[in-house]
N, C-alpha and C positions, 0 to 999 in steps of 0.2 A: 686620811691623810693629810700631810700640811701642803697646801695650794704653794706652788715655787712662785716666785714673787716674780715681778716682771724685769725690774732692776736690781741689782743690786749692786747700791752706791760704797764706795770706798776712798773712805778718807783718811789721809796720810798724816801723821801729828809729829811734830818734836819741837816741844819747847813751842807749844801755840798756845801760853795760859790765857792771853791777850785777846785772842781773838779767835779762839776755837767754838765759844758760846752762839756768835752770829753765826759760824760758819756751820752749826749742828741746825740750827736754830733756823736758816736758808733752807735746808732738806725740808723740814719736817714742817716746812710750811708750802710745801708745794702742791698743787691742787689738783697733781697725779701722785696719787697715796699710795700705788702697788708696788712695794719697794723694801725691801730694807738696807740695814747700812752695817757695813763692817770696817769697825777704825781701829787703824794700823797705828800703834802709837811707836815711833820709834826710839827708843832709850830715852823718851826725857826724863830732867832733873832738874823738874818749875813742878805748880801745883796742873797741869794740862791734866793726868788721871785721873785725878781728883774729880772735876770737873766734868771729864768725861765720862764718870761713873754716876755720877746725880742722872746724866741722860738717861746710861741703861737704865737706872732704876722705872724711869719716868714707860722710857717705849722697851721693854727688857725683851719683850717678843719680835722685837725688828730691829733690834741692836746687838750686833756681834763688839765684843771687844777684847784686840788682840795686841797682848803688851812684850815686847820684846826689850828681854834686859840690857842685851850687847849691840852696839850701835849698829846697826848693817847696811843703810845705805837706800836710796828712794826705788833703787830697781829690784832690790829684794823683800824691802815691805812693801810696793805692791802685787808681788808675785803671788805673798804668802795672804794677801786680801782674795788676790784669783783662786786659791787654791781653795780656801775655805768659805768660797760665797757660792750661793746655790739661784741668782739668778739668771734667768735667759742669756740676759744683757748688761753689760759689766758701765757704771762712770764713775770718772776718779774727779776727787776733790781734795784740794789741800789743805790744813787748817787754816787757814788765813786767807783764803777765795770765798766769792759768795756768791751763789745762782740764784735768775731771777725766780718770782715763782711758778711760771710756764714752762720750764725749764726741761721739764722729764716730761709733761704734757705733751707740747710742742714733740720731740724727738719721741712720744710714742707715736702718737699720731702718723708721724711723717716714714716712721720704721713698718706702722702695718701697712703701708699703701705701697712698698719697694722691697724690691729686696735688694739690701745694702746691707753690708756685713758691720757697716762702722761709719757711724758720724761723725761728725763737729760745726762748730758754729761758728759764727763770729760773738764780739766778749767789749765790754767794758774794761778800760783801766782807771784801777783808783789809788791813792794814796794812802801810806800807814794811817791817816782818819778816817777813812772813808769818804774820802771828797773824788768824787768822780772827776777825771785827768783827760776822759778823752776817750774813742774808742780805735778798736784793732779792728782796721775790714778789708776783708780779700774777696776778693770774686767767687760766688757761690757757685755752685756742680758741681760734678764726678772731677774728681781729685785723680789724675794716673800718672804714674811716676813721674813724665816728664813736668808735670807741675808740682806735682813734690819737691822732686830737687834742683827745681828754675831758680830758688833765689832764699834760698833756707826754709827752716821748717816755718808751712804756714799755717800749722795743728797746734791751737789751743788745749794743750793737756787737759781743763778745768773743764773743755767743752767738748769731748769725748762720750761717748759711747760704741760698744763694742762688744759682738755679740759671745759671751764668756767662752763656746765651743773655741772660735779662734782665738782668745787671748789666751788659754789651755795651752793651744799647740804654737803659740807664738811669744811667750813669756820676757819679758825684758833681759836685755845687758844688763850685766854690771858695767856699763862705762858713760861716760860723760854724756849728755846731751840722750840718753836710755829712751826716749819717748821716737826721739827723731827716726834716731836708729833704726823702730821697730817700724814706722810708717814706711820707711823707706824699703825695708824686708819685705813690709806685706807689698807694696805695691809693684815689686819683683817679682813678685809673685803671681800678679796681674790683679792681686785682692784690693777695688777702686776706696778711695772714700767718697764720701760726700758733704760738703758744703754749705750749709742753710746759712741764709741770709739774717736773719734774727742773730740780735746780739742776747745772749744766754745767761753771759755771767758776768760776774767783776773779778778780775786779777790785781790781787794787791801786789803795787811794785814798790821791792823792797830793795834802799839802796845796798844793805849788804847781802844780798841774793846772790847766787852765784852766775845768775843769767845779767846780772849787773855790771858782771865783768866783762869787758865787752873784747879783750885781747882775747882773756882764756877761751872765752866762748867762739870766739871764730876761727883757735886751733881744737877745741872738740869738734866742731863743726866739720873742719875738712879729716880729720881721722875718722869722723863719722861715714864720710864718703869712701874712704879711703877701706874701712872694713868692709864696706857692702861693693867689696870690687870696681869702684868708680875710677878711672886714670889720672893718672898724676895732670894732665895737660885741665880736662876735663874740670876736677876735682879746682885747682884754681879758676879755671874760668869761672862755675858755680859761687864759687867763693868770693869772688871779686862783687858779681852781683847783690850777694849777699851784705857787703859792706855797705854798699852802696844803698842798700835798703834799709839799712839799721841807721844811717846818712841822715836819709829824710825821714825814718822814722825819729828820731831822735828831732829836728828843726819842726817837724810841721804836729808834735807832740799826737801820734797815734788815730788824729783827724780827718782822714783822709786815703784809698786806697792803695797801699803798695806795691801792688801791680796786678796789672790784668794778665789773664793768663790768652 
């Protein structure tokens, strides 16, 4: 019987031909190697799949490729990856981000000692030339509901590891900021996350990415709060803190703690 991997690494791609090789390499160079990769390509029309299939030949027994021919969006793509995964825990990575070599090992050691269903970490921020711009730092420790909604999303998706059973039971919803929506829903159920102090990943800041459009991001964040039953007044209050954090974030270039619990 084939041994179940500890991690399933879900990589989402869409027209990632310029970055996907380095992303995949950062996974297969991990110091912890009990994992499989599930790559879900969301209707790329460049050479992403050609590049990916070369890696599949090399890592055939540890590399699944799901090709979606009609664009479904990030939430549906991640859910597809979760469905076909087989690991005990699921880690997420987009096709332009990177991990540090000890990312999975650090999380494995923590999960082996603590009864926690999902963890995340701090991370570095880099530009499209892979130049490090600084760090995105938040205070480590257990994150309960009040911490999750305090001042915008504290969770870096590229750093998350979550129990597969939990992910199967709590799928991503097809809305903007689908990841933040999930963390709020989990926290409302008392399923708290734990932030590791280490910087374990490199997030690529894209000028044309959805998250770079701050006005839309504010609206989407407000909608996430309202969709999760948070009242108008409280949503607006949280949103003001979120906007303040984004201003601080911009001025200080990701180099200090954004808030303390």
